[in-house]
N, C-alpha and C positions, 0 to 999 in steps of 0.2 A: 799694522793691521788697519784696514779701512773702517770707517764708522759703521757702515752697513754690515761688514763681517763681524765686527765686535758685537753689534746688537744681536745678530743671529747666534753667535757663540754664547752670549749671555742668556738668551732665551732657551737655547738648547741645554745649557748647563742647568738652568732653573727647572726645565721640564724633567730632565733626568733626576735631579735632586728631589723634586716633588713626587715623581713616580716611585723612587726608592723609599722615600719617607712613608708614602701611602702603603707601599707593600710591607714595610716594616710594621706599620700600625695594624694592618690586616693579619699578618702572620703571628704577631704577638698577642692578638686578641683584644687590643685596645679599642677596636670599634664595637666590641660587644659589651654593652653596659653591664650585663650580668656578671661578666668576668671581672670588670673593674670593681663593681660593688662587692663581689665575693672577696676581692683582695682587701677592701676597706672594712669588711666585716670581721674584725679581729676577735670578737667575742662570740661569734656564731660559727658558720661553716666557712672558715677562712680558706682562701685559695692563694697560696704563696707564689704562684707561677709568675705573676707580674714583677715580683722582686727580682727574678732572674733577668727580666727585660731591663730593669733599672741597673742591675749589677753589671750588665754588659754595655748598656748605652752610656752610662756616666763616664767610665774610663775612656771609651772611644771619643766621646765629645771632648773630654779634657785634653786628650792628645791633640786633636785638631784645633782646639782653641789656642793651645800653646804655639802650634805651628803658625796659625793665622796671626797671632800677636807679633810675630817676628817680621811680618810683611806689611808694607804700606799699601799695596794694591792687591786685588784679587788675581786669579789666574787669567782673567780676561782683561786686566788693566784697569778695572774700576777701583777707585779709592775705597779703602776699608775704613769704616768709621771707628773712632776710638771708643773704648769702653766708657760708659758714663761714670763719673766720679761722685755721683750723688750718694749721700748717706741714706741709710734706712730711715724713712720718715713715716709719719702717721698715715699719709695717703697710700704708701706702699703696703703697709701692714693691713689697712682696711681692705684694699684691693685684693691682697693675697687671701684674706679671710673670706671675702665674698666669692672669689674664684674657687677656693677649697670647698666652701659650703655648696656651691652649685655643682661642682664635680662630684662631691660625695653624695649629694641627694639624688642625682639622676644617672651617674656613671659616665657622663660625657665630658670631655674637655674640647676646646674649639677644633683642633685638627681632626680627631676621630669623628666628631659630630658632623663635620662637613663631608667626610668620607662615608659616613653612615646614612647620609640623606637618601641614598638609593636603596638602602637595606632596611631601614627602620623609620617608620613614620614618626616616632617620638623625637627623632633628631630634629624634625622641622619645628617642633614646639621649643626645643632647646635653642636652636639657632635664632628663632624669633625673639625669645626672651633675652638672649645674649645681645642681639642687635638693639633691642629696646634699652638694655642696660648701657650700651655704648652711647646711644643717643642721649640718655639722661646724663651720663657723665660729661659728654661734650657740652650739653646745655648748662649743667651746673658749673663746669670749669669756666665757661664764658661769663657767667654771672659773677664769679669770684674775681676774675682778673680784669 
């Protein structure tokens, strides 16, 4: 396959995957912060519907991860990266806690927030705060190393 055809194939696959992912987010209600916050409100008016989303998404993802692990290249010939062998460390735990607090306080995580930019003005505030956090992390990482 020529380089130009490979590039078009990769872009087409990425577009279809992105559209499918976005459609899944919209259908599952993940772009609605009220639905997400309802799922996280286990002591109030708990909405268990997102548990169904996870119950279907996790096994499907696990199957495709196993299939991908058997390959060295993607379907378009692009080399697949190996999984990181890093242990769980302090930075990972702190990052996960910050991510979880942000997600739990506003009901957005990065993918749905980007999709919600056209639907919900609050997503702009979240995206701005997320970008600022990424810049601070980049700055702080540069100072450490």
